[in-house]
PDB file of N, CA, C, O and CB in Angstrom:
ATOM      1  N   MET A   1      51.344 -47.628 -11.638  1.00  0.00           N
ATOM      2  CA  MET A   1      50.688 -46.396 -11.284  1.00  0.00           C
ATOM      3  C   MET A   1      51.329 -45.244 -12.044  1.00  0.00           C
ATOM      4  O   MET A   1      52.486 -45.331 -12.456  1.00  0.00           O
ATOM      5  CB  MET A   1      50.753 -46.160  -9.772  1.00  0.00           C
ATOM      6  N   ALA A   2      50.601 -44.206 -12.222  1.00  0.00           N
ATOM      7  CA  ALA A   2      51.087 -43.054 -12.969  1.00  0.00           C
ATOM      8  C   ALA A   2      51.743 -42.036 -12.053  1.00  0.00           C
ATOM      9  O   ALA A   2      51.564 -42.072 -10.835  1.00  0.00           O
ATOM     10  CB  ALA A   2      49.951 -42.406 -13.736  1.00  0.00           C
ATOM     11  N   GLY A   3      52.497 -41.136 -12.645  1.00  0.00           N
ATOM     12  CA  GLY A   3      53.109 -40.047 -11.898  1.00  0.00           C
ATOM     13  C   GLY A   3      52.057 -39.117 -11.331  1.00  0.00           C
ATOM     14  O   GLY A   3      52.294 -38.458 -10.318  1.00  0.00           O
ATOM     15  N   TYR A   4      50.910 -39.054 -11.962  1.00  0.00           N
ATOM     16  CA  TYR A   4      49.784 -38.275 -11.456  1.00  0.00           C
ATOM     17  C   TYR A   4      48.705 -39.244 -11.028  1.00  0.00           C
ATOM     18  O   TYR A   4      48.224 -40.042 -11.832  1.00  0.00           O
ATOM     19  CB  TYR A   4      49.247 -37.269 -12.525  1.00  0.00           C
ATOM     20  N   ILE A   5      48.332 -39.180  -9.793  1.00  0.00           N
ATOM     21  CA  ILE A   5      47.281 -40.028  -9.268  1.00  0.00           C
ATOM     22  C   ILE A   5      46.171 -39.112  -8.768  1.00  0.00           C
ATOM     23  O   ILE A   5      46.415 -38.237  -7.937  1.00  0.00           O
ATOM     24  CB  ILE A   5      47.813 -40.972  -8.130  1.00  0.00           C
ATOM     25  N   ASN A   6      44.974 -39.304  -9.260  1.00  0.00           N
ATOM     26  CA  ASN A   6      43.862 -38.478  -8.823  1.00  0.00           C
ATOM     27  C   ASN A   6      43.301 -39.056  -7.546  1.00  0.00           C
ATOM     28  O   ASN A   6      42.473 -39.966  -7.578  1.00  0.00           O
ATOM     29  CB  ASN A   6      42.772 -38.381  -9.909  1.00  0.00           C
ATOM     30  N   GLY A   7      43.749 -38.528  -6.420  1.00  0.00           N
ATOM     31  CA  GLY A   7      43.287 -38.997  -5.129  1.00  0.00           C
ATOM     32  C   GLY A   7      41.856 -38.579  -4.882  1.00  0.00           C
ATOM     33  O   GLY A   7      41.413 -37.538  -5.367  1.00  0.00           O
ATOM     34  N   GLY A   8      41.140 -39.378  -4.139  1.00  0.00           N
ATOM     35  CA  GLY A   8      39.754 -39.057  -3.844  1.00  0.00           C
ATOM     36  C   GLY A   8      39.660 -37.926  -2.838  1.00  0.00           C
ATOM     37  O   GLY A   8      40.448 -37.867  -1.893  1.00  0.00           O
ATOM     38  N   GLY A   9      38.737 -37.056  -3.024  1.00  0.00           N
ATOM     39  CA  GLY A   9      38.525 -35.972  -2.070  1.00  0.00           C
ATOM     40  C   GLY A   9      37.717 -36.455  -0.886  1.00  0.00           C
ATOM     41  O   GLY A   9      37.276 -37.604  -0.844  1.00  0.00           O
ATOM     42  N   ASN A  10      37.531 -35.593   0.050  1.00  0.00           N
ATOM     43  CA  ASN A  10      36.735 -35.892   1.228  1.00  0.00           C
ATOM     44  C   ASN A  10      35.321 -35.396   0.955  1.00  0.00           C
ATOM     45  O   ASN A  10      34.979 -34.270   1.314  1.00  0.00           O
ATOM     46  CB  ASN A  10      37.339 -35.232   2.520  1.00  0.00           C
ATOM     47  N   ASN A  11      34.502 -36.225   0.326  1.00  0.00           N
ATOM     48  CA  ASN A  11      33.152 -35.852  -0.073  1.00  0.00           C
ATOM     49  C   ASN A  11      33.147 -34.614  -0.962  1.00  0.00           C
ATOM     50  O   ASN A  11      32.291 -33.741  -0.819  1.00  0.00           O
ATOM     51  CB  ASN A  11      32.294 -35.613   1.154  1.00  0.00           C
ATOM     52  N   GLY A  12      34.109 -34.545  -1.879  1.00  0.00           N
ATOM     53  CA  GLY A  12      34.178 -33.434  -2.813  1.00  0.00           C
ATOM     54  C   GLY A  12      34.844 -32.190  -2.266  1.00  0.00           C
ATOM     55  O   GLY A  12      34.825 -31.152  -2.928  1.00  0.00           O
ATOM     56  N   SER A  13      35.434 -32.254  -1.077  1.00  0.00           N
ATOM     57  CA  SER A  13      36.052 -31.070  -0.483  1.00  0.00           C
ATOM     58  C   SER A  13      37.557 -31.274  -0.326  1.00  0.00           C
ATOM     59  O   SER A  13      38.081 -31.193   0.786  1.00  0.00           O
ATOM     60  CB  SER A  13      35.411 -30.752   0.881  1.00  0.00           C
ATOM     61  N   ALA A  14      38.249 -31.535  -1.422  1.00  0.00           N
ATOM     62  CA  ALA A  14      39.693 -31.748  -1.392  1.00  0.00           C
ATOM     63  C   ALA A  14      40.410 -30.432  -1.159  1.00  0.00           C
ATOM     64  O   ALA A  14      39.937 -29.378  -1.583  1.00  0.00           O
ATOM     65  CB  ALA A  14      40.177 -32.397  -2.697  1.00  0.00           C
ATOM     66  N   ASN A  15      41.549 -30.489  -0.487  1.00  0.00           N
ATOM     67  CA  ASN A  15      42.401 -29.328  -0.290  1.00  0.00           C
ATOM     68  C   ASN A  15      43.209 -29.127  -1.562  1.00  0.00           C
ATOM     69  O   ASN A  15      44.039 -29.972  -1.898  1.00  0.00           O
ATOM     70  CB  ASN A  15      43.331 -29.501   0.957  1.00  0.00           C
ATOM     71  N   LEU A  16      42.987 -28.031  -2.278  1.00  0.00           N
ATOM     72  CA  LEU A  16      43.653 -27.808  -3.554  1.00  0.00           C
ATOM     73  C   LEU A  16      44.943 -27.006  -3.418  1.00  0.00           C
ATOM     74  O   LEU A  16      45.546 -26.641  -4.427  1.00  0.00           O
ATOM     75  CB  LEU A  16      42.719 -27.102  -4.496  1.00  0.00           C
ATOM     76  N   THR A  17      45.375 -26.725  -2.192  1.00  0.00           N
ATOM     77  CA  THR A  17      46.648 -26.050  -1.975  1.00  0.00           C
ATOM     78  C   THR A  17      47.772 -27.021  -2.308  1.00  0.00           C
ATOM     79  O   THR A  17      47.864 -28.083  -1.692  1.00  0.00           O
ATOM     80  CB  THR A  17      46.771 -25.531  -0.510  1.00  0.00           C
ATOM     81  N   PRO A  18      48.637 -26.682  -3.276  1.00  0.00           N
ATOM     82  CA  PRO A  18      49.719 -27.610  -3.626  1.00  0.00           C
ATOM     83  C   PRO A  18      50.817 -27.629  -2.564  1.00  0.00           C
ATOM     84  O   PRO A  18      51.134 -26.609  -1.952  1.00  0.00           O
ATOM     85  CB  PRO A  18      50.319 -27.234  -4.981  1.00  0.00           C
ATOM     86  N   HIS A  19      51.379 -28.802  -2.366  1.00  0.00           N
ATOM     87  CA  HIS A  19      52.514 -29.000  -1.463  1.00  0.00           C
ATOM     88  C   HIS A  19      53.637 -29.603  -2.293  1.00  0.00           C
ATOM     89  O   HIS A  19      53.379 -30.261  -3.301  1.00  0.00           O
ATOM     90  CB  HIS A  19      52.139 -29.927  -0.232  1.00  0.00           C
ATOM     91  N   SER A  20      54.873 -29.387  -1.882  1.00  0.00           N
ATOM     92  CA  SER A  20      55.992 -30.000  -2.599  1.00  0.00           C
ATOM     93  C   SER A  20      57.064 -30.459  -1.619  1.00  0.00           C
ATOM     94  O   SER A  20      57.300 -29.843  -0.580  1.00  0.00           O
ATOM     95  CB  SER A  20      56.592 -29.012  -3.620  1.00  0.00           C
ATOM     96  N   VAL A  21      57.703 -31.571  -1.991  1.00  0.00           N
ATOM     97  CA  VAL A  21      58.796 -32.128  -1.202  1.00  0.00           C
ATOM     98  C   VAL A  21      59.873 -32.564  -2.183  1.00  0.00           C
ATOM     99  O   VAL A  21      59.618 -33.371  -3.076  1.00  0.00           O
ATOM    100  CB  VAL A  21      58.314 -33.328  -0.294  1.00  0.00           C
ATOM    101  N   GLY A  22      61.079 -32.029  -2.013  1.00  0.00           N
ATOM    102  CA  GLY A  22      62.186 -32.423  -2.863  1.00  0.00           C
ATOM    103  C   GLY A  22      62.803 -33.726  -2.393  1.00  0.00           C
ATOM    104  O   GLY A  22      62.725 -34.074  -1.214  1.00  0.00           O
ATOM    105  N   PHE A  23      63.418 -34.444  -3.325  1.00  0.00           N
ATOM    106  CA  PHE A  23      64.137 -35.671  -2.971  1.00  0.00           C
ATOM    107  C   PHE A  23      65.426 -35.717  -3.776  1.00  0.00           C
ATOM    108  O   PHE A  23      65.483 -35.215  -4.898  1.00  0.00           O
ATOM    109  CB  PHE A  23      63.263 -36.946  -3.236  1.00  0.00           C
ATOM    110  N   LEU A  24      66.457 -36.318  -3.201  1.00  0.00           N
ATOM    111  CA  LEU A  24      67.779 -36.330  -3.809  1.00  0.00           C
ATOM    112  C   LEU A  24      68.358 -37.738  -3.789  1.00  0.00           C
ATOM    113  O   LEU A  24      68.554 -38.322  -2.723  1.00  0.00           O
ATOM    114  CB  LEU A  24      68.716 -35.356  -3.085  1.00  0.00           C
ATOM    115  N   ASN A  25      68.625 -38.273  -4.960  1.00  0.00           N
ATOM    116  CA  ASN A  25      69.314 -39.557  -5.133  1.00  0.00           C
ATOM    117  C   ASN A  25      68.751 -40.650  -4.208  1.00  0.00           C
ATOM    118  O   ASN A  25      69.483 -41.238  -3.411  1.00  0.00           O
ATOM    119  CB  ASN A  25      70.812 -39.382  -4.873  1.00  0.00           C
ATOM    120  N   THR A  26      67.455 -40.907  -4.327  1.00  0.00           N
ATOM    121  CA  THR A  26      66.812 -41.923  -3.500  1.00  0.00           C
ATOM    122  C   THR A  26      65.839 -42.739  -4.346  1.00  0.00           C
ATOM    123  O   THR A  26      65.381 -42.286  -5.396  1.00  0.00           O
ATOM    124  CB  THR A  26      66.078 -41.273  -2.302  1.00  0.00           C
ATOM    125  N   ASP A  27      65.532 -43.944  -3.877  1.00  0.00           N
ATOM    126  CA  ASP A  27      64.566 -44.779  -4.595  1.00  0.00           C
ATOM    127  C   ASP A  27      63.284 -44.999  -3.799  1.00  0.00           C
ATOM    128  O   ASP A  27      62.361 -45.655  -4.284  1.00  0.00           O
ATOM    129  CB  ASP A  27      65.190 -46.119  -4.933  1.00  0.00           C
ATOM    130  N   THR A  28      63.215 -44.454  -2.571  1.00  0.00           N
ATOM    131  CA  THR A  28      62.015 -44.549  -1.754  1.00  0.00           C
ATOM    132  C   THR A  28      61.762 -43.205  -1.080  1.00  0.00           C
ATOM    133  O   THR A  28      62.657 -42.632  -0.459  1.00  0.00           O
ATOM    134  CB  THR A  28      62.147 -45.681  -0.701  1.00  0.00           C
ATOM    135  N   ILE A  29      60.545 -42.713  -1.206  1.00  0.00           N
ATOM    136  CA  ILE A  29      60.178 -41.424  -0.626  1.00  0.00           C
ATOM    137  C   ILE A  29      58.913 -41.636   0.196  1.00  0.00           C
ATOM    138  O   ILE A  29      57.910 -42.124  -0.325  1.00  0.00           O
ATOM    139  CB  ILE A  29      59.964 -40.324  -1.738  1.00  0.00           C
ATOM    140  N   THR A  30      58.951 -41.276   1.469  1.00  0.00           N
ATOM    141  CA  THR A  30      57.762 -41.329   2.315  1.00  0.00           C
ATOM    142  C   THR A  30      57.422 -39.911   2.739  1.00  0.00           C
ATOM    143  O   THR A  30      58.273 -39.187   3.257  1.00  0.00           O
ATOM    144  CB  THR A  30      57.983 -42.251   3.559  1.00  0.00           C
ATOM    145  N   ILE A  31      56.180 -39.521   2.519  1.00  0.00           N
ATOM    146  CA  ILE A  31      55.736 -38.170   2.830  1.00  0.00           C
ATOM    147  C   ILE A  31      54.529 -38.254   3.764  1.00  0.00           C
ATOM    148  O   ILE A  31      53.544 -38.929   3.466  1.00  0.00           O
ATOM    149  CB  ILE A  31      55.386 -37.380   1.529  1.00  0.00           C
ATOM    150  N   SER A  32      54.624 -37.560   4.892  1.00  0.00           N
ATOM    151  CA  SER A  32      53.508 -37.450   5.835  1.00  0.00           C
ATOM    152  C   SER A  32      52.723 -36.189   5.507  1.00  0.00           C
ATOM    153  O   SER A  32      53.299 -35.184   5.090  1.00  0.00           O
ATOM    154  CB  SER A  32      54.012 -37.424   7.319  1.00  0.00           C
ATOM    155  N   HIS A  33      51.407 -36.242   5.694  1.00  0.00           N
ATOM    156  CA  HIS A  33      50.561 -35.091   5.418  1.00  0.00           C
ATOM    157  C   HIS A  33      49.382 -35.089   6.384  1.00  0.00           C
ATOM    158  O   HIS A  33      49.095 -36.090   7.041  1.00  0.00           O
ATOM    159  CB  HIS A  33      50.071 -35.103   3.950  1.00  0.00           C
ATOM    160  N   SER A  34      48.710 -33.953   6.454  1.00  0.00           N
ATOM    161  CA  SER A  34      47.558 -33.836   7.350  1.00  0.00           C
ATOM    162  C   SER A  34      46.237 -33.796   6.580  1.00  0.00           C
ATOM    163  O   SER A  34      45.214 -33.371   7.116  1.00  0.00           O
ATOM    164  CB  SER A  34      47.692 -32.585   8.212  1.00  0.00           C
ATOM    165  N   LEU A  35      46.265 -34.236   5.331  1.00  0.00           N
ATOM    166  CA  LEU A  35      45.047 -34.268   4.527  1.00  0.00           C
ATOM    167  C   LEU A  35      44.172 -35.439   4.976  1.00  0.00           C
ATOM    168  O   LEU A  35      44.690 -36.469   5.408  1.00  0.00           O
ATOM    169  CB  LEU A  35      45.386 -34.383   3.014  1.00  0.00           C
ATOM    170  N   SER A  36      42.888 -35.290   4.880  1.00  0.00           N
ATOM    171  CA  SER A  36      41.976 -36.349   5.331  1.00  0.00           C
ATOM    172  C   SER A  36      41.556 -37.264   4.182  1.00  0.00           C
ATOM    173  O   SER A  36      40.525 -37.932   4.257  1.00  0.00           O
ATOM    174  CB  SER A  36      40.736 -35.736   5.982  1.00  0.00           C
ATOM    175  N   TYR A  37      42.372 -37.290   3.107  1.00  0.00           N
ATOM    176  CA  TYR A  37      42.079 -38.098   1.931  1.00  0.00           C
ATOM    177  C   TYR A  37      43.397 -38.463   1.256  1.00  0.00           C
ATOM    178  O   TYR A  37      44.451 -37.937   1.614  1.00  0.00           O
ATOM    179  CB  TYR A  37      41.134 -37.341   0.944  1.00  0.00           C
ATOM    180  N   TYR A  38      43.334 -39.365   0.280  1.00  0.00           N
ATOM    181  CA  TYR A  38      44.513 -39.724  -0.497  1.00  0.00           C
ATOM    182  C   TYR A  38      44.751 -38.622  -1.531  1.00  0.00           C
ATOM    183  O   TYR A  38      43.911 -38.408  -2.405  1.00  0.00           O
ATOM    184  CB  TYR A  38      44.339 -41.128  -1.186  1.00  0.00           C
ATOM    185  N   PRO A  39      45.875 -37.926  -1.443  1.00  0.00           N
ATOM    186  CA  PRO A  39      46.103 -36.785  -2.335  1.00  0.00           C
ATOM    187  C   PRO A  39      46.455 -37.189  -3.766  1.00  0.00           C
ATOM    188  O   PRO A  39      46.870 -38.318  -4.027  1.00  0.00           O
ATOM    189  CB  PRO A  39      47.204 -35.925  -1.780  1.00  0.00           C
ATOM    190  N   SER A  40      46.279 -36.244  -4.680  1.00  0.00           N
ATOM    191  CA  SER A  40      46.769 -36.380  -6.051  1.00  0.00           C
ATOM    192  C   SER A  40      48.268 -36.129  -6.008  1.00  0.00           C
ATOM    193  O   SER A  40      48.735 -35.278  -5.251  1.00  0.00           O
ATOM    194  CB  SER A  40      46.040 -35.383  -7.042  1.00  0.00           C
ATOM    195  N   ILE A  41      49.031 -36.871  -6.821  1.00  0.00           N
ATOM    196  CA  ILE A  41      50.498 -36.821  -6.747  1.00  0.00           C
ATOM    197  C   ILE A  41      51.104 -36.683  -8.134  1.00  0.00           C
ATOM    198  O   ILE A  41      50.688 -37.352  -9.080  1.00  0.00           O
ATOM    199  CB  ILE A  41      51.050 -38.077  -6.056  1.00  0.00           C
ATOM    200  N   TRP A  42      52.107 -35.793  -8.240  1.00  0.00           N
ATOM    201  CA  TRP A  42      52.921 -35.663  -9.444  1.00  0.00           C
ATOM    202  C   TRP A  42      54.372 -35.855  -9.026  1.00  0.00           C
ATOM    203  O   TRP A  42      54.797 -35.300  -8.013  1.00  0.00           O
ATOM    204  CB  TRP A  42      52.703 -34.270 -10.154  1.00  0.00           C
ATOM    205  N   ILE A  43      55.129 -36.621  -9.780  1.00  0.00           N
ATOM    206  CA  ILE A  43      56.557 -36.831  -9.506  1.00  0.00           C
ATOM    207  C   ILE A  43      57.327 -36.235 -10.677  1.00  0.00           C
ATOM    208  O   ILE A  43      57.225 -36.714 -11.807  1.00  0.00           O
ATOM    209  CB  ILE A  43      56.904 -38.370  -9.309  1.00  0.00           C
ATOM    210  N   VAL A  44      58.099 -35.186 -10.401  1.00  0.00           N
ATOM    211  CA  VAL A  44      58.818 -34.471 -11.444  1.00  0.00           C
ATOM    212  C   VAL A  44      60.310 -34.568 -11.161  1.00  0.00           C
ATOM    213  O   VAL A  44      60.775 -34.156 -10.098  1.00  0.00           O
ATOM    214  CB  VAL A  44      58.360 -32.987 -11.528  1.00  0.00           C
ATOM    215  N   LEU A  45      61.060 -35.115 -12.118  1.00  0.00           N
ATOM    216  CA  LEU A  45      62.511 -35.231 -11.963  1.00  0.00           C
ATOM    217  C   LEU A  45      63.183 -33.886 -12.188  1.00  0.00           C
ATOM    218  O   LEU A  45      62.565 -32.956 -12.707  1.00  0.00           O
ATOM    219  CB  LEU A  45      63.078 -36.275 -12.936  1.00  0.00           C
ATOM    220  N   THR A  46      64.457 -33.782 -11.793  1.00  0.00           N
ATOM    221  CA  THR A  46      65.208 -32.550 -11.999  1.00  0.00           C
ATOM    222  C   THR A  46      65.342 -32.215 -13.480  1.00  0.00           C
ATOM    223  O   THR A  46      65.596 -31.062 -13.829  1.00  0.00           O
ATOM    224  CB  THR A  46      66.585 -32.662 -11.366  1.00  0.00           C
ATOM    225  N   THR A  47      65.176 -33.198 -14.352  1.00  0.00           N
ATOM    226  CA  THR A  47      65.213 -32.967 -15.803  1.00  0.00           C
ATOM    227  C   THR A  47      63.920 -32.368 -16.318  1.00  0.00           C
ATOM    228  O   THR A  47      63.858 -31.922 -17.464  1.00  0.00           O
ATOM    229  CB  THR A  47      65.495 -34.264 -16.536  1.00  0.00           C
ATOM    230  N   GLY A  48      62.875 -32.350 -15.479  1.00  0.00           N
ATOM    231  CA  GLY A  48      61.570 -31.848 -15.884  1.00  0.00           C
ATOM    232  C   GLY A  48      60.610 -32.942 -16.322  1.00  0.00           C
ATOM    233  O   GLY A  48      59.438 -32.669 -16.582  1.00  0.00           O
ATOM    234  N   ALA A  49      61.089 -34.170 -16.406  1.00  0.00           N
ATOM    235  CA  ALA A  49      60.233 -35.289 -16.806  1.00  0.00           C
ATOM    236  C   ALA A  49      59.285 -35.667 -15.672  1.00  0.00           C
ATOM    237  O   ALA A  49      59.678 -35.719 -14.507  1.00  0.00           O
ATOM    238  CB  ALA A  49      61.087 -36.506 -17.217  1.00  0.00           C
ATOM    239  N   ILE A  50      58.029 -35.931 -16.036  1.00  0.00           N
ATOM    240  CA  ILE A  50      57.054 -36.464 -15.086  1.00  0.00           C
ATOM    241  C   ILE A  50      57.097 -37.979 -15.229  1.00  0.00           C
ATOM    242  O   ILE A  50      56.998 -38.505 -16.337  1.00  0.00           O
ATOM    243  CB  ILE A  50      55.594 -35.891 -15.343  1.00  0.00           C
ATOM    244  N   ILE A  51      57.244 -38.681 -14.106  1.00  0.00           N
ATOM    245  CA  ILE A  51      57.441 -40.134 -14.176  1.00  0.00           C
ATOM    246  C   ILE A  51      56.321 -40.897 -13.481  1.00  0.00           C
ATOM    247  O   ILE A  51      55.525 -40.340 -12.726  1.00  0.00           O
ATOM    248  CB  ILE A  51      58.779 -40.514 -13.556  1.00  0.00           C
ATOM    249  N   GLU A  52      56.293 -42.193 -13.768  1.00  0.00           N
ATOM    250  CA  GLU A  52      55.402 -43.131 -13.096  1.00  0.00           C
ATOM    251  C   GLU A  52      56.157 -43.822 -11.976  1.00  0.00           C
ATOM    252  O   GLU A  52      57.372 -44.002 -12.054  1.00  0.00           O
ATOM    253  CB  GLU A  52      54.829 -44.168 -14.090  1.00  0.00           C
ATOM    254  N   ALA A  53      55.437 -44.206 -10.937  1.00  0.00           N
ATOM    255  CA  ALA A  53      56.048 -44.914  -9.813  1.00  0.00           C
ATOM    256  C   ALA A  53      54.964 -45.661  -9.049  1.00  0.00           C
ATOM    257  O   ALA A  53      53.776 -45.367  -9.184  1.00  0.00           O
ATOM    258  CB  ALA A  53      56.808 -43.930  -8.874  1.00  0.00           C
ATOM    259  N   ALA A  54      55.383 -46.620  -8.254  1.00  0.00           N
ATOM    260  CA  ALA A  54      54.459 -47.342  -7.373  1.00  0.00           C
ATOM    261  C   ALA A  54      54.220 -46.483  -6.139  1.00  0.00           C
ATOM    262  O   ALA A  54      55.173 -46.037  -5.499  1.00  0.00           O
ATOM    263  CB  ALA A  54      55.023 -48.759  -6.978  1.00  0.00           C
ATOM    264  N   ILE A  55      52.960 -46.250  -5.804  1.00  0.00           N
ATOM    265  CA  ILE A  55      52.599 -45.415  -4.656  1.00  0.00           C
ATOM    266  C   ILE A  55      51.718 -46.224  -3.723  1.00  0.00           C
ATOM    267  O   ILE A  55      50.729 -46.824  -4.144  1.00  0.00           O
ATOM    268  CB  ILE A  55      51.876 -44.111  -5.107  1.00  0.00           C
ATOM    269  N   THR A  56      52.092 -46.233  -2.441  1.00  0.00           N
ATOM    270  CA  THR A  56      51.324 -46.916  -1.410  1.00  0.00           C
ATOM    271  C   THR A  56      50.797 -45.871  -0.441  1.00  0.00           C
ATOM    272  O   THR A  56      51.566 -45.098   0.129  1.00  0.00           O
ATOM    273  CB  THR A  56      52.184 -47.986  -0.670  1.00  0.00           C
ATOM    274  N   TYR A  57      49.491 -45.851  -0.259  1.00  0.00           N
ATOM    275  CA  TYR A  57      48.862 -44.893   0.642  1.00  0.00           C
ATOM    276  C   TYR A  57      48.648 -45.511   2.010  1.00  0.00           C
ATOM    277  O   TYR A  57      48.326 -46.693   2.128  1.00  0.00           O
ATOM    278  CB  TYR A  57      47.532 -44.404   0.068  1.00  0.00           C
ATOM    279  N   SER A  58      48.833 -44.693   3.054  1.00  0.00           N
ATOM    280  CA  SER A  58      48.478 -45.034   4.426  1.00  0.00           C
ATOM    281  C   SER A  58      47.735 -43.837   4.992  1.00  0.00           C
ATOM    282  O   SER A  58      47.720 -42.771   4.377  1.00  0.00           O
ATOM    283  CB  SER A  58      49.747 -45.399   5.294  1.00  0.00           C
ATOM    284  N   SER A  59      47.137 -43.993   6.125  1.00  0.00           N
ATOM    285  CA  SER A  59      46.447 -42.878   6.757  1.00  0.00           C
ATOM    286  C   SER A  59      47.472 -41.818   7.145  1.00  0.00           C
ATOM    287  O   SER A  59      48.319 -42.060   8.006  1.00  0.00           O
ATOM    288  CB  SER A  59      45.640 -43.352   7.997  1.00  0.00           C
ATOM    289  N   GLY A  60      47.402 -40.647   6.519  1.00  0.00           N
ATOM    290  CA  GLY A  60      48.296 -39.547   6.853  1.00  0.00           C
ATOM    291  C   GLY A  60      49.658 -39.589   6.192  1.00  0.00           C
ATOM    292  O   GLY A  60      50.527 -38.790   6.539  1.00  0.00           O
ATOM    293  N   SER A  61      49.874 -40.505   5.241  1.00  0.00           N
ATOM    294  CA  SER A  61      51.158 -40.557   4.542  1.00  0.00           C
ATOM    295  C   SER A  61      51.032 -41.368   3.258  1.00  0.00           C
ATOM    296  O   SER A  61      50.041 -42.064   3.036  1.00  0.00           O
ATOM    297  CB  SER A  61      52.248 -41.160   5.451  1.00  0.00           C
ATOM    298  N   PHE A  62      52.053 -41.263   2.426  1.00  0.00           N
ATOM    299  CA  PHE A  62      52.165 -42.128   1.262  1.00  0.00           C
ATOM    300  C   PHE A  62      53.640 -42.377   0.996  1.00  0.00           C
ATOM    301  O   PHE A  62      54.495 -41.563   1.343  1.00  0.00           O
ATOM    302  CB  PHE A  62      51.467 -41.503   0.017  1.00  0.00           C
ATOM    303  N   THR A  63      53.926 -43.519   0.371  1.00  0.00           N
ATOM    304  CA  THR A  63      55.296 -43.904   0.051  1.00  0.00           C
ATOM    305  C   THR A  63      55.390 -44.143  -1.441  1.00  0.00           C
ATOM    306  O   THR A  63      54.546 -44.817  -2.033  1.00  0.00           O
ATOM    307  CB  THR A  63      55.734 -45.166   0.845  1.00  0.00           C
ATOM    308  N   ILE A  64      56.431 -43.581  -2.042  1.00  0.00           N
ATOM    309  CA  ILE A  64      56.690 -43.729  -3.466  1.00  0.00           C
ATOM    310  C   ILE A  64      57.908 -44.611  -3.632  1.00  0.00           C
ATOM    311  O   ILE A  64      58.957 -44.338  -3.048  1.00  0.00           O
ATOM    312  CB  ILE A  64      56.896 -42.352  -4.158  1.00  0.00           C
ATOM    313  N   ALA A  65      57.782 -45.677  -4.430  1.00  0.00           N
ATOM    314  CA  ALA A  65      58.904 -46.580  -4.716  1.00  0.00           C
ATOM    315  C   ALA A  65      59.335 -46.361  -6.164  1.00  0.00           C
ATOM    316  O   ALA A  65      58.571 -46.616  -7.095  1.00  0.00           O
ATOM    317  CB  ALA A  65      58.509 -48.085  -4.467  1.00  0.00           C
ATOM    318  N   LEU A  66      60.556 -45.892  -6.341  1.00  0.00           N
ATOM    319  CA  LEU A  66      61.111 -45.659  -7.672  1.00  0.00           C
ATOM    320  C   LEU A  66      61.940 -46.865  -8.100  1.00  0.00           C
ATOM    321  O   LEU A  66      62.422 -47.617  -7.253  1.00  0.00           O
ATOM    322  CB  LEU A  66      61.972 -44.371  -7.694  1.00  0.00           C
ATOM    323  N   SER A  67      62.108 -47.054  -9.404  1.00  0.00           N
ATOM    324  CA  SER A  67      62.846 -48.217  -9.908  1.00  0.00           C
ATOM    325  C   SER A  67      64.355 -48.069  -9.726  1.00  0.00           C
ATOM    326  O   SER A  67      65.084 -49.060  -9.766  1.00  0.00           O
ATOM    327  CB  SER A  67      62.529 -48.437 -11.377  1.00  0.00           C
ATOM    328  N   THR A  68      64.825 -46.842  -9.528  1.00  0.00           N
ATOM    329  CA  THR A  68      66.242 -46.565  -9.305  1.00  0.00           C
ATOM    330  C   THR A  68      66.350 -45.256  -8.527  1.00  0.00           C
ATOM    331  O   THR A  68      65.366 -44.524  -8.417  1.00  0.00           O
ATOM    332  CB  THR A  68      67.034 -46.487 -10.663  1.00  0.00           C
ATOM    333  N   ALA A  69      67.521 -44.956  -7.991  1.00  0.00           N
ATOM    334  CA  ALA A  69      67.706 -43.713  -7.244  1.00  0.00           C
ATOM    335  C   ALA A  69      67.639 -42.518  -8.192  1.00  0.00           C
ATOM    336  O   ALA A  69      68.370 -42.455  -9.181  1.00  0.00           O
ATOM    337  CB  ALA A  69      69.054 -43.726  -6.485  1.00  0.00           C
ATOM    338  N   LEU A  70      66.756 -41.572  -7.880  1.00  0.00           N
ATOM    339  CA  LEU A  70      66.533 -40.391  -8.714  1.00  0.00           C
ATOM    340  C   LEU A  70      66.451 -39.159  -7.832  1.00  0.00           C
ATOM    341  O   LEU A  70      66.423 -39.259  -6.605  1.00  0.00           O
ATOM    342  CB  LEU A  70      65.245 -40.541  -9.560  1.00  0.00           C
ATOM    343  N   SER A  71      66.413 -37.983  -8.477  1.00  0.00           N
ATOM    344  CA  SER A  71      66.265 -36.709  -7.772  1.00  0.00           C
ATOM    345  C   SER A  71      65.158 -35.908  -8.437  1.00  0.00           C
ATOM    346  O   SER A  71      64.961 -35.988  -9.650  1.00  0.00           O
ATOM    347  CB  SER A  71      67.601 -35.907  -7.765  1.00  0.00           C
ATOM    348  N   GLY A  72      64.434 -35.131  -7.629  1.00  0.00           N
ATOM    349  CA  GLY A  72      63.372 -34.314  -8.190  1.00  0.00           C
ATOM    350  C   GLY A  72      62.491 -33.753  -7.095  1.00  0.00           C
ATOM    351  O   GLY A  72      62.947 -33.496  -5.981  1.00  0.00           O
ATOM    352  N   THR A  73      61.216 -33.564  -7.426  1.00  0.00           N
ATOM    353  CA  THR A  73      60.242 -33.001  -6.500  1.00  0.00           C
ATOM    354  C   THR A  73      58.927 -33.760  -6.613  1.00  0.00           C
ATOM    355  O   THR A  73      58.481 -34.094  -7.710  1.00  0.00           O
ATOM    356  CB  THR A  73      60.026 -31.496  -6.775  1.00  0.00           C
ATOM    357  N   VAL A  74      58.319 -34.026  -5.473  1.00  0.00           N
ATOM    358  CA  VAL A  74      56.978 -34.616  -5.424  1.00  0.00           C
ATOM    359  C   VAL A  74      56.015 -33.467  -5.113  1.00  0.00           C
ATOM    360  O   VAL A  74      56.188 -32.744  -4.131  1.00  0.00           O
ATOM    361  CB  VAL A  74      56.877 -35.788  -4.336  1.00  0.00           C
ATOM    362  N   TYR A  75      55.016 -33.317  -5.954  1.00  0.00           N
ATOM    363  CA  TYR A  75      53.947 -32.345  -5.736  1.00  0.00           C
ATOM    364  C   TYR A  75      52.685 -33.117  -5.394  1.00  0.00           C
ATOM    365  O   TYR A  75      52.380 -34.131  -6.022  1.00  0.00           O
ATOM    366  CB  TYR A  75      53.731 -31.428  -6.993  1.00  0.00           C
ATOM    367  N   TYR A  76      51.952 -32.637  -4.398  1.00  0.00           N
ATOM    368  CA  TYR A  76      50.693 -33.313  -4.042  1.00  0.00           C
ATOM    369  C   TYR A  76      49.696 -32.289  -3.530  1.00  0.00           C
ATOM    370  O   TYR A  76      50.054 -31.235  -3.005  1.00  0.00           O
ATOM    371  CB  TYR A  76      50.932 -34.419  -2.971  1.00  0.00           C
ATOM    372  N   ARG A  77      48.436 -32.641  -3.705  1.00  0.00           N
ATOM    373  CA  ARG A  77      47.343 -31.823  -3.165  1.00  0.00           C
ATOM    374  C   ARG A  77      46.096 -32.665  -2.995  1.00  0.00           C
ATOM    375  O   ARG A  77      45.065 -32.159  -2.552  1.00  0.00           O
ATOM    376  CB  ARG A  77      47.051 -30.620  -4.080  1.00  0.00           C
TER     377      ARG A  77
END
């Protein structure tokens, strides 16, 4: 999966307000949200690099599995 995932909107009415969650030295990130769809996701390391990762969606949350412990910010909308 890519660092940017184009999540499906709710019949074309996606919430375009960006959200961000920082992470520090971890290889698994779980983020809960109140969006009614799978959000688009960007994973940006503290170096500024945008990376790819495995992302698993659940109702009201998603989990990102990184290949090693990293630090950065997850942006989603």
